[in-house]
VOPAGU-2260 file (C-alpha; in pm, 1 decimal, decimal comma):
REM VOPAGU-2260
SITE   aa  ch    i         X         Y         Z
SITE  MET   A    0      -5,4       4,3      19,2
SITE  VAL   A    1     104,8     395,3    -104,5
SITE  PHE   A    2       6,3     695,7     -16,5
SITE  LEU   A    3     -62,3     947,9    -318,0
SITE  ASN   A    4    -101,6    1279,7    -135,8
SITE  PRO   A    5     202,5    1163,4     171,1
SITE  THR   A    6     182,8    1513,2     325,1
SITE  TYR   A    7    -151,2    1446,6     489,4
SITE  LEU   A    8      31,7    1204,5     668,6
SITE  TRP   A    9     118,2    1452,4     907,2
SITE  ALA   A   10    -195,4    1469,1    1048,9
SITE  LEU   A   11    -130,4    1156,7    1247,0
SITE  LEU   A   12      32,2    1412,1    1535,7
SITE  GLY   A   13    -310,0    1478,9    1626,1
SITE  LEU   A   14    -273,4    1136,9    1759,3
SITE  ALA   A   15    -150,2    1320,0    2050,7
SITE  VAL   A   16    -458,0    1483,8    2134,5
SITE  PRO   A   17    -667,2    1196,0    2294,9
SITE  ILE   A   18    -380,8    1115,3    2457,2
SITE  LEU   A   19    -331,2    1481,8    2615,2
SITE  ILE   A   20    -703,2    1459,1    2715,7
SITE  HIS   A   21    -720,9    1112,2    2904,4
SITE  LEU   A   22    -416,9    1207,9    3122,7
SITE  TRP   A   23    -575,9    1555,1    3222,7
SITE  GLY   A   24    -878,5    1414,2    3310,4
SITE  LYS   A   25    -979,9    1319,8    3680,9
SITE  LYS   A   26   -1197,8    1072,8    3784,4
SITE  GLU   A   27   -1524,1    1202,9    3914,3
SITE  GLY   A   28   -1525,0    1170,1    4305,8
SITE  ALA   A   29   -1837,6     972,2    4469,0
SITE  THR   A   30   -2057,5    1218,8    4687,6
SITE  ILE   A   31   -2160,2    1063,8    5004,0
SITE  LYS   A   32   -2337,5    1230,6    5243,9
SITE  ILE   A   33   -2267,0    1194,7    5618,8
SITE  GLY   A   34   -2393,4    1398,7    5967,5
SITE  SER   A   35   -2068,3    1511,4    6066,9
SITE  ILE   A   36   -1702,3    1518,7    5920,9
SITE  GLN   A   37   -1525,2    1535,5    6263,3
SITE  PHE   A   38   -1378,6    1188,7    6307,3
SITE  LEU   A   39   -1270,6    1218,1    5897,6
SITE  LYS   A   40    -918,7    1266,4    5873,0
SITE  GLU   A   41    -655,6    1434,6    5659,8
SITE  SER   A   42    -561,2    1227,1    5350,1
SITE  ASP   A   43    -242,9    1183,3    5217,0
SITE  PRO   A   44    -200,2    1402,1    4880,4
SITE  LYS   A   45     -19,1    1162,3    4730,2
SITE  LYS   A   46    -221,1     878,1    4756,8
SITE  THR   A   47    -517,1    1043,3    4597,5
SITE  SER   A   48    -346,7    1282,0    4318,6
SITE  SER   A   49    -365,6     983,2    4049,4
SITE  ILE   A   50    -216,4    1043,7    3704,9
SITE  ASN   A   51    -276,4     737,3    3549,8
SITE  ILE   A   52    -446,2     666,0    3220,7
SITE  ASN   A   53    -837,8     637,2    3272,5
SITE  GLU   A   54   -1084,5     495,8    2981,2
SITE  TRP   A   55    -838,0     272,1    2792,7
SITE  TRP   A   56   -1093,5     158,8    2499,0
SITE  LEU   A   57   -1232,2     521,9    2464,5
SITE  LEU   A   58    -867,1     635,2    2389,5
SITE  LEU   A   59    -795,6     359,8    2161,3
SITE  LEU   A   60   -1121,3     399,9    1945,0
SITE  ARG   A   61    -977,7     770,7    1905,0
SITE  MET   A   62    -680,3     763,2    1840,3
SITE  LEU   A   63    -773,8     448,7    1572,0
SITE  ILE   A   64   -1058,2     752,6    1446,8
SITE  ILE   A   65    -766,2     997,1    1392,8
SITE  GLY   A   66    -487,4     764,4    1196,6
SITE  VAL   A   67    -786,9     633,4     937,9
SITE  LEU   A   68    -887,1     988,1     887,6
SITE  ALA   A   69    -542,4    1108,2     821,6
SITE  CYS   A   70    -512,8     772,2     597,3
SITE  ILE   A   71    -832,6     872,0     403,8
SITE  LEU   A   72    -640,7    1230,8     360,7
SITE  ALA   A   73    -357,4    1121,2     197,1
SITE  ASN   A   74    -527,8     886,8     -67,4
SITE  PRO   A   75    -413,5     482,3      -7,6
SITE  VAL   A   76    -343,8     245,5    -341,2
SITE  ILE   A   77    -271,8     -60,4    -378,7
SITE  SER   A   78     -12,4    -120,5    -647,7
SITE  ASN   A   79     -49,6    -342,2    -912,2
SITE  ASP   A   80     272,0    -296,8   -1116,0
SITE  LYS   A   81     303,4    -601,8   -1345,2
SITE  THR   A   82     641,6    -697,4   -1398,5
SITE  THR   A   83     723,1    -546,4   -1740,6
SITE  LYS   A   84     965,6    -678,2   -1965,2
SITE  LYS   A   85    1225,8    -494,4   -2099,8
SITE  VAL   A   86    1225,8    -590,9   -2401,5
SITE  THR   A   87     933,3    -755,5   -2645,5
SITE  TYR   A   88    1015,9    -869,1   -2970,7
SITE  LEU   A   89     807,8    -969,4   -3268,0
SITE  ILE   A   90     835,4   -1119,6   -3598,6
SITE  GLU   A   91     629,6   -1150,4   -3905,8
SITE  PRO   A   92     493,7   -1485,0   -3992,3
SITE  SER   A   93     644,7   -1501,5   -4313,0
SITE  ILE   A   94     985,1   -1407,8   -4155,3
SITE  VAL   A   95     972,7   -1689,8   -3950,2
SITE  LEU   A   96     884,0   -1960,5   -4279,8
SITE  ASP   A   97    1140,5   -1754,1   -4461,3
SITE  SER   A   98    1473,5   -1987,5   -4482,2
SITE  LYS   A   99    1663,6   -1682,1   -4537,6
SITE  PHE   A  100    1623,6   -1592,3   -4241,2
SITE  GLU   A  101    1674,3   -1851,6   -4031,1
SITE  ASN   A  102    1950,3   -1820,6   -3807,9
SITE  LEU   A  103    1819,2   -1471,0   -3707,4
SITE  VAL   A  104    1446,0   -1695,8   -3583,8
SITE  ASP   A  105    1686,4   -1880,7   -3380,9
SITE  SER   A  106    1951,1   -1660,9   -3248,3
SITE  LEU   A  107    1598,7   -1421,6   -3127,9
SITE  ARG   A  108    1409,6   -1768,5   -2966,7
SITE  LEU   A  109    1740,8   -1862,7   -2781,7
SITE  ASP   A  110    1836,5   -1515,0   -2586,8
SITE  HIS   A  111    1439,2   -1358,6   -2580,6
SITE  ASP   A  112    1035,6   -1397,1   -2534,0
SITE  LEU   A  113     944,1   -1381,3   -2962,8
SITE  LYS   A  114     622,9   -1340,7   -3002,0
SITE  VAL   A  115     430,9   -1351,6   -3334,6
SITE  LEU   A  116     306,8   -1020,9   -3553,4
SITE  GLN   A  117     -22,4   -1101,9   -3594,7
SITE  ASN   A  118    -400,4   -1030,2   -3376,1
SITE  GLY   A  119    -330,4   -1150,2   -3015,7
SITE  PHE   A  120      77,9   -1175,8   -3022,3
SITE  PRO   A  121      77,4   -1521,9   -2940,9
SITE  ASP   A  122     429,8   -1669,9   -2869,1
SITE  LEU   A  123     645,2   -1822,2   -3147,0
SITE  ASP   A  124     503,6   -2170,0   -3251,7
SITE  ILE   A  125     663,5   -2239,3   -3608,4
SITE  ASP   A  126     486,0   -2581,4   -3650,7
SITE  LYS   A  127     122,8   -2366,4   -3582,3
SITE  LEU   A  128     251,2   -2082,9   -3838,7
SITE  LYS   A  129     351,7   -2391,0   -4108,3
SITE  SER   A  130      -9,7   -2466,8   -4151,0
SITE  GLY   A  131     -88,5   -2090,8   -4179,3
SITE  GLU   A  132    -175,1   -1819,9   -4361,3
SITE  THR   A  133     132,2   -1614,1   -4481,6
SITE  ILE   A  134     -60,5   -1339,9   -4586,6
SITE  ALA   A  135      74,6    -994,2   -4477,6
SITE  PRO   A  136     -59,7    -903,2   -4153,8
SITE  ASP   A  137    -255,7    -511,0   -4073,5
SITE  TYR   A  138      53,4    -343,1   -3957,9
SITE  TRP   A  139    -125,4     -48,0   -3872,9
SITE  GLN   A  140    -380,4    -172,9   -3685,8
SITE  LEU   A  141    -135,1    -408,4   -3471,1
SITE  ALA   A  142      75,3     -73,0   -3423,1
SITE  LYS   A  143    -264,6      66,4   -3207,9
SITE  LYS   A  144    -279,5    -288,8   -3033,7
SITE  MET   A  145     119,3    -301,0   -2955,3
SITE  GLU   A  146      21,1      24,5   -2690,1
SITE  LYS   A  147    -113,4    -203,0   -2458,8
SITE  LEU   A  148     162,9    -470,4   -2398,3
SITE  SER   A  149     390,6    -435,5   -2076,8
SITE  ALA   A  150     710,3    -400,8   -2205,7
SITE  ASP   A  151     972,0     -45,9   -2206,1
SITE  SER   A  152    1050,8    -135,2   -2535,7
SITE  ILE   A  153     911,4    -316,4   -2859,7
SITE  VAL   A  154    1086,8    -427,8   -3130,8
SITE  VAL   A  155     933,3    -505,9   -3457,8
SITE  PHE   A  156    1075,8    -747,0   -3696,6
SITE  THR   A  157     907,9    -698,7   -4072,2
SITE  ARG   A  158     840,3    -735,6   -4444,1
SITE  ALA   A  159     682,1    -366,1   -4473,8
SITE  MET   A  160     470,2    -532,5   -4780,7
SITE  VAL   A  161     239,9    -294,0   -4886,1
SITE  ALA   A  162     -64,5    -589,8   -4865,9
SITE  GLY   A  163     -49,8    -537,8   -4498,4
SITE  ILE   A  164    -136,5    -119,3   -4535,4
SITE  GLN   A  165    -502,1     -64,5   -4487,1
SITE  GLY   A  166    -660,6     249,3   -4391,6
SITE  LYS   A  167    -542,3     569,2   -4224,3
SITE  ARG   A  168    -211,4     560,6   -4082,7
SITE  PRO   A  169    -202,5     545,8   -3745,6
SITE  GLU   A  170    -134,1     784,8   -3393,0
SITE  ILE   A  171      98,1     599,4   -3161,6
SITE  ASN   A  172     171,7     714,8   -2826,0
SITE  LYS   A  173     461,9     387,1   -2743,7
SITE  LYS   A  174     796,8     378,1   -2876,1
SITE  ILE   A  175     831,9      85,1   -3089,5
SITE  ASN   A  176    1115,9      24,3   -3310,3
SITE  TRP   A  177    1122,0    -125,3   -3665,6
SITE  ILE   A  178    1370,8    -352,4   -3818,2
SITE  LEU   A  179    1257,0    -400,6   -4232,4
SITE  LEU   A  180    1408,9    -708,3   -4356,0
SITE  ASN   A  181    1484,9    -706,9   -4738,9
SITE  ALA   A  182    1458,4   -1036,9   -4867,9
SITE  GLU   A  183    1499,2    -930,7   -5239,2
SITE  ASN   A  184    1199,7   -1216,7   -5348,9
SITE  SER   A  185    1038,4   -1196,8   -5682,5
SITE  LYS   A  186     729,9   -1416,3   -5783,9
SITE  VAL   A  187     648,7   -1522,3   -6133,3
SITE  VAL   A  188     233,9   -1707,4   -6016,2
SITE  PRO   A  189     -44,4   -1831,5   -6273,3
SITE  VAL   A  190    -328,2   -1690,5   -6090,7
SITE  GLU   A  191    -604,7   -1758,6   -6305,9
SITE  ALA   A  192    -676,2   -2010,9   -6679,1
SITE  LYS   A  193    -934,1   -2043,2   -6885,3
SITE  ARG   A  194   -1016,2   -2245,9   -7149,6
SITE  LYS   A  195   -1015,1   -2071,9   -7480,2
SITE  GLY   A  196   -1099,4   -2350,1   -7756,4
SITE  ASN   A  197    -827,8   -2586,7   -7752,4
SITE  ASP   A  198    -587,4   -2356,8   -7586,5
SITE  ILE   A  199    -559,7   -2227,1   -7221,2
SITE  GLN   A  200    -514,6   -1845,2   -7148,3
SITE  LEU   A  201    -338,7   -1814,2   -6863,0
SITE  LEU   A  202    -243,0   -1478,9   -6613,7
SITE  SER   A  203      46,8   -1476,1   -6492,1
SITE  MET   A  204     132,3   -1219,8   -6153,9
SITE  LEU   A  205     495,7   -1128,5   -6186,5
SITE  SER   A  206     564,1    -908,0   -5820,1
SITE  ASP   A  207     900,5    -777,8   -5670,9
SITE  GLU   A  208    1023,9    -524,2   -5419,3
SITE  LYS   A  209     884,4    -253,2   -5615,0
SITE  HIS   A  210     583,8    -370,1   -5898,4
SITE  LEU   A  211     306,8    -601,2   -5965,5
SITE  LYS   A  212     235,4    -670,6   -6295,5
SITE  PHE   A  213      38,7    -952,0   -6524,1
SITE  GLU   A  214     124,5   -1117,4   -6812,9
SITE  LYS   A  215    -115,8   -1289,6   -7044,6
SITE  GLU   A  216       6,6   -1644,5   -7177,9
SITE  THR   A  217    -210,9   -1868,4   -7413,0
SITE  VAL   A  218     -49,4   -2229,8   -7448,3
SITE  SER   A  219    -217,5   -2579,7   -7576,4
SITE  ILE   A  220    -433,4   -2783,8   -7448,1
SITE  ASN   A  221    -130,7   -3039,6   -7490,1
SITE  ASP   A  222     178,9   -2867,4   -7346,2
SITE  PRO   A  223     337,4   -3082,3   -7127,5
SITE  LYS   A  224     363,4   -2886,8   -6877,9
SITE  LEU   A  225       2,5   -2877,3   -6805,2
SITE  GLU   A  226    -233,2   -3117,0   -6678,3
SITE  LEU   A  227    -553,4   -3147,9   -6676,9
SITE  ASN   A  228    -755,1   -3354,3   -6424,8
SITE  ASN   A  229   -1017,5   -3660,0   -6554,9
SITE  GLN   A  230   -1351,2   -3380,9   -6449,2
SITE  GLY   A  231   -1112,9   -3116,3   -6722,9
SITE  ASP   A  232   -1226,3   -2830,8   -6446,9
SITE  SER   A  233    -852,5   -2820,2   -6304,0
SITE  LEU   A  234    -491,4   -2864,6   -6383,2
SITE  LYS   A  235    -129,3   -2849,6   -6276,3
SITE  ILE   A  236     107,8   -2608,1   -6388,3
SITE  ARG   A  237     476,3   -2805,8   -6362,4
SITE  GLU   A  238     771,1   -2574,9   -6341,9
SITE  THR   A  239    1103,8   -2617,0   -6185,3
SITE  ASN   A  240    1114,4   -2717,0   -5826,4
SITE  LYS   A  241     722,7   -2555,2   -5833,5
SITE  LEU   A  242     349,9   -2707,9   -5893,4
SITE  HIS   A  243      70,6   -2467,8   -5924,6
SITE  GLN   A  244    -301,8   -2566,1   -5927,1
SITE  LEU   A  245    -538,9   -2346,5   -6103,6
SITE  ALA   A  246    -929,3   -2391,5   -6150,5
SITE  LEU   A  247   -1002,9   -2420,4   -6528,0
SITE  GLN   A  248   -1265,2   -2153,2   -6600,5
SITE  GLU   A  249   -1464,0   -2154,4   -6929,2
SITE  ASP   A  250   -1428,6   -1849,6   -7137,4
SITE  ARG   A  251   -1775,6   -1701,9   -7129,1
SITE  GLU   A  252   -1955,3   -1373,9   -7270,2
SITE  LEU   A  253   -1994,2   -1044,1   -7101,6
SITE  GLY   A  254   -2330,2    -875,0   -7122,7
SITE  VAL   A  255   -2354,0    -520,9   -7109,4
SITE  LYS   A  256   -2692,8    -351,8   -7108,9
SITE  LEU   A  257   -2668,9      45,4   -7195,1
SITE  PHE   A  258   -2984,7     252,0   -7194,6
SITE  PHE   A  259   -2948,1     592,1   -7230,5
SITE  SER   A  260   -3192,9     902,1   -7290,3
SITE  ASP   A  261   -3180,3    1128,6   -7631,3
SITE  SER   A  262   -2998,7    1421,1   -7444,7
SITE  LEU   A  263   -2711,3    1164,1   -7368,0
SITE  ALA   A  264   -2679,7     997,3   -7693,0
SITE  LYS   A  265   -2322,0    1117,0   -7704,5
SITE  GLU   A  266   -2192,8     986,2   -7374,5
SITE  ALA   A  267   -2336,6     635,5   -7497,8
SITE  ARG   A  268   -2146,2     628,9   -7788,7
SITE  TYR   A  269   -1803,4     719,5   -7628,8
SITE  ILE   A  270   -1930,1     426,7   -7399,3
SITE  SER   A  271   -2014,7     179,7   -7700,0
SITE  SER   A  272   -1667,5     243,5   -7789,7
SITE  ALA   A  273   -1467,1     225,9   -7497,1
SITE  PHE   A  274   -1590,1    -140,6   -7474,9
SITE  SER   A  275   -1497,7    -194,3   -7827,1
SITE  ALA   A  276   -1139,6     -72,3   -7757,1
SITE  ILE   A  277   -1167,4    -313,6   -7417,8
SITE  SER   A  278   -1288,5    -603,5   -7601,8
SITE  ASN   A  279   -1004,4    -598,4   -7818,9
SITE  TYR   A  280    -711,4    -491,7   -7619,4
SITE  LEU   A  281    -770,5    -781,7   -7388,1
SITE  ASP   A  282    -938,9   -1072,9   -7648,5
SITE  ILE   A  283   -1206,5   -1156,2   -7451,7
SITE  ASP   A  284   -1594,8   -1061,2   -7577,1
SITE  ILE   A  285   -1868,2    -819,5   -7459,6
SITE  GLN   A  286   -2212,0    -859,7   -7557,7
SITE  LEU   A  287   -2274,1    -471,4   -7568,5
SITE  THR   A  288   -2657,0    -425,7   -7591,1
SITE  LYS   A  289   -2774,7     -37,5   -7659,7
SITE  THR   A  290   -3149,5      72,5   -7547,1
SITE  ARG   A  291   -3370,6     400,2   -7521,7
SITE  ASN   A  292   -3657,3     169,6   -7435,6
SITE  ARG   A  293   -3693,6     143,2   -7084,5
SITE  ASP   A  294   -4011,8    -120,9   -7128,0
SITE  SER   A  295   -3728,5    -391,1   -7303,4
SITE  LEU   A  296   -3498,3    -386,6   -7052,7
SITE  ASN   A  297   -3379,8    -728,8   -6897,1
SITE  ILE   A  298   -3121,8    -628,3   -6646,8
SITE  LEU   A  299   -3135,4    -879,3   -6408,6
SITE  GLU   A  300   -2870,3   -1127,4   -6489,8
SITE  GLN   A  301   -2639,6    -863,7   -6694,4
SITE  ASN   A  302   -2270,7    -835,6   -6554,0
SITE  LEU   A  303   -2263,7    -456,9   -6621,8
SITE  VAL   A  304   -2558,2    -215,6   -6660,1
SITE  VAL   A  305   -2470,4     110,4   -6804,0
SITE  TRP   A  306   -2772,6     429,0   -6665,7
SITE  LEU   A  307   -2705,3     711,8   -6905,1
SITE  SER   A  308   -3067,5     871,3   -6783,5
SITE  ASN   A  309   -3223,8    1076,9   -6512,0
SITE  GLN   A  310   -3503,7     832,4   -6480,2
SITE  SER   A  311   -3506,2     631,2   -6189,0
SITE  MET   A  312   -3285,2     258,2   -6252,3
SITE  PRO   A  313   -3467,4     -44,8   -6191,9
SITE  GLU   A  314   -3284,2    -323,9   -5926,6
SITE  THR   A  315   -3021,4    -548,7   -6090,6
SITE  SER   A  316   -2796,2    -836,2   -5939,0
SITE  GLY   A  317   -2502,8    -686,5   -6146,4
SITE  THR   A  318   -2257,0    -350,4   -6113,9
SITE  ALA   A  319   -2418,0     -75,9   -6179,8
SITE  LEU   A  320   -2256,3     227,2   -6380,4
SITE  ILE   A  321   -2542,1     550,7   -6288,0
SITE  TYR   A  322   -2485,6     861,0   -6478,3
SITE  GLN   A  323   -2496,0    1174,0   -6170,1
SITE  PRO   A  324   -2315,2    1458,1   -6273,9
SITE  ASP   A  325   -2100,4    1597,9   -5976,7
SITE  SER   A  326   -1852,4    1912,9   -6013,1
SITE  LEU   A  327   -1664,0    1816,3   -5667,4
SITE  ALA   A  328   -1612,3    1489,9   -5747,5
SITE  ASN   A  329   -1207,0    1397,2   -5810,2
SITE  THR   A  330   -1217,5    1127,2   -6120,1
SITE  ILE   A  331   -1475,0    1030,0   -6378,2
SITE  VAL   A  332   -1633,2     751,7   -6179,5
SITE  GLU   A  333   -1677,1     767,4   -5866,3
SITE  PRO   A  334   -1798,9     484,9   -5624,1
SITE  GLY   A  335   -2149,4     458,1   -5496,1
SITE  PRO   A  336   -2327,2     365,5   -5157,7
SITE  ASN   A  337   -2282,4     -13,3   -5207,8
SITE  LYS   A  338   -1959,3    -259,6   -5407,6
SITE  ASN   A  339   -2189,7    -291,3   -5672,7
SITE  THR   A  340   -2266,2      87,6   -5768,3
SITE  PHE   A  341   -2058,8     352,4   -5982,5
SITE  TYR   A  342   -2158,7     707,1   -6085,7
SITE  LEU   A  343   -2034,4     871,9   -6389,3
SITE  THR   A  344   -1980,4    1230,2   -6216,1
SITE  ARG   A  345   -1913,3    1418,6   -6590,0
SITE  PRO   A  346   -2044,0    1459,2   -6922,0
SITE  LEU   A  347   -1839,7    1310,1   -7203,8
SITE  ASN   A  348   -1575,4    1474,3   -7409,1
SITE  ALA   A  349   -1292,5    1357,1   -7637,2
SITE  GLU   A  350   -1074,8    1467,7   -7381,3
SITE  ASN   A  351   -1193,9    1361,9   -7032,5
SITE  ILE   A  352   -1245,5     991,5   -7163,6
SITE  VAL   A  353    -836,7     986,9   -7217,2
SITE  GLU   A  354    -690,0    1219,4   -6951,9
SITE  GLU   A  355    -932,8    1064,6   -6716,9
SITE  HIS   A  356    -873,0     709,3   -6861,2
SITE  LEU   A  357   -1276,1     644,9   -6889,3
SITE  ALA   A  358   -1151,0     310,8   -7095,7
SITE  GLU   A  359    -939,3     171,1   -6762,4
SITE  LYS   A  360   -1216,3     232,9   -6474,0
SITE  LEU   A  361   -1487,8      23,7   -6740,8
SITE  ILE   A  362   -1215,8    -270,8   -6674,8
SITE  GLY   A  363   -1268,5    -210,8   -6304,0
SITE  LEU   A  364   -1634,1    -242,5   -6301,7
SITE  LEU   A  365   -1620,1    -571,7   -6529,2
SITE  ASP   A  366   -1451,5    -757,2   -6248,3
SITE  LEU   A  367   -1282,4    -995,9   -6520,0
SITE  HIS   A  368   -1081,1   -1142,6   -6264,4
SITE  GLU   A  369   -1134,0   -1278,6   -5930,4
SITE  VAL   A  370    -783,8   -1386,8   -5805,3
SITE  ASP   A  371    -740,4   -1094,1   -5481,1
SITE  GLU   A  372    -699,7   -1346,4   -5297,9
SITE  LYS   A  373    -411,2   -1450,2   -5474,0
SITE  ILE   A  374    -283,6   -1148,2   -5512,9
SITE  GLU   A  375    -255,3   -1040,6   -5196,5
SITE  LYS   A  376     -98,8   -1342,9   -5029,7
SITE  ASN   A  377     184,9   -1354,7   -5327,6
SITE  ASP   A  378     249,9    -937,1   -5379,2
SITE  THR   A  379     613,9    -909,5   -5257,8
SITE  ARG   A  380     611,8    -484,4   -5330,0
SITE  VAL   A  381     707,1    -357,0   -4958,5
SITE  MET   A  382     703,7      34,0   -4897,2
SITE  ASP   A  383     999,7     238,3   -4801,3
SITE  ARG   A  384    1095,0     286,6   -4474,8
SITE  ALA   A  385     966,8     664,7   -4427,6
SITE  THR   A  386     576,9     599,8   -4566,3
SITE  PHE   A  387     613,6     279,1   -4408,5
SITE  LEU   A  388     619,5     393,5   -4013,3
SITE  PRO   A  389     355,9     502,2   -3862,9
SITE  VAL   A  390     312,4     872,6   -3676,2
SITE  GLU   A  391     472,3     873,0   -3325,6
SITE  ASN   A  392     300,4    1125,0   -3052,8
SITE  SER   A  393     508,8    1285,0   -2858,0
SITE  LYS   A  394     286,7    1527,9   -2674,2
SITE  ASN   A  395      55,0    1185,8   -2521,1
SITE  LYS   A  396     312,3     944,6   -2462,4
SITE  PRO   A  397     185,6     848,2   -2135,4
SITE  LYS   A  398     405,6     834,7   -1820,9
SITE  ASN   A  399     577,2     487,9   -1711,5
SITE  GLN   A  400     343,8     479,8   -1361,9
SITE  PRO   A  401     203,7     169,7   -1153,7
SITE  VAL   A  402    -110,8     106,2   -1186,0
SITE  ALA   A  403    -291,9     146,9    -866,3
SITE  ALA   A  404    -634,7      60,1    -749,0
SITE  SER   A  405    -760,6     316,6    -503,1
SITE  ILE   A  406    -875,0     144,6    -159,8
SITE  SER   A  407    -973,6     458,3      23,6
SITE  LYS   A  408   -1389,0     350,7      27,5
SITE  TRP   A  409   -1269,3      80,9     300,1
SITE  PHE   A  410   -1106,6     342,8     472,2
SITE  TRP   A  411   -1407,7     522,9     512,2
SITE  LEU   A  412   -1622,4     186,9     601,6
SITE  VAL   A  413   -1325,9     141,8     872,5
SITE  LEU   A  414   -1393,7     486,1     973,3
SITE  VAL   A  415   -1762,1     454,6    1018,1
SITE  LEU   A  416   -1801,0     186,4    1221,5
SITE  LEU   A  417   -1533,7     329,7    1485,4
SITE  LEU   A  418   -1701,6     593,0    1522,2
SITE  ILE   A  419   -2055,5     402,1    1598,4
SITE  MET   A  420   -1796,2     219,4    1862,5
SITE  GLU   A  421   -1719,1     495,5    1984,6
SITE  ARG   A  422   -1996,9     675,1    2080,5
SITE  ALA   A  423   -2195,2     355,8    2197,6
SITE  LEU   A  424   -1847,9     297,3    2425,6
SITE  ALA   A  425   -1875,2     632,4    2559,7
SITE  ALA   A  426   -2277,9     648,5    2623,5
SITE  TYR   A  427   -2203,1     317,7    2800,8
SITE  ARG   A  428   -1969,4     484,1    3013,8
SITE  LYS   A  429   -2187,4     766,7    3121,9
SITE  GLN   A  430   -2451,6     490,9    3242,8
């Protein structure tokens, strides 16, 4: 137990007050009625003048009351300060599983308690990591959670992958030492396979520290490096020391429904030309249907609906691009209230469709490839240190003070009980 305001303990000097009162107090003499005092002898003063302390229990109670009151003023607390580690080491899972950093991981495990950079910061268990995911963790979210770790210093070993950056850069109130490890990895990973007649179109992702790009390759279905399963819905791609397995997708036609009013006929022509260019460039079939007749619309199963009209748009299960001019919009195509709704924010002309990359925006709406998870898992791009590090807020850094719980309420309870006992005992003595 410690006191937050120990100066008030000087009030304990008040313990002398009840002692002095009891020392100076005299016993009340008993009155005896007699007829005459002629036979009484003079008593010896030394025998009658007593300075012995009386009322021992009252004295003790009153001293306790003053002592407890002084303790309440001094604000007593019980320290709950847990033993903090001087240094906590966190390491990213992908580093643990990388043979290039095997010696580093072994040395850290021998000398320090090593934790994994993921939710909950569990102790390192390599066997569990081998069966888990190696996708980059959410660095900035975990940085906020590190503030609650009981450690004087935190050291984080990380790759600083671009795939692990989400949201706004956080402000943290704790000193964290980030050690960025560069593995110099580059990957070429097949991410999608489509059947096109007797050939297969492979989409591969090429990723290194600074770049991420995609390449298409058309190979014969009889190519020795390809192996189809019996059902013909998946294939294996054999490479040097690697084996990739992909679902084999059938080449499908994309349906785009374009509804426009007479006042937006120019925009309709630009949109049609953009989809024609996309079809030729990507070598995909896009079935574009234009109409001005609302009654003939059937848009429930369309991949994309482009609505160039001020009329309300019917419901659709696909993606919708709706003409809604907005002079404050930053781009020519803006996301809407849900993931399947987008807005065309400007009237189209020959300049803005080129300068603002209308065709590229439309490609994004077609959702041609469902490879987001594979991209995130195999994206090896890294961030530079200055862009990666969270912002340290030095003004609000908490001081290293032990966590304490106040126990004043218990002292108040004792004080009330002592007061009741003192008053009861004093009334009993008077009787």
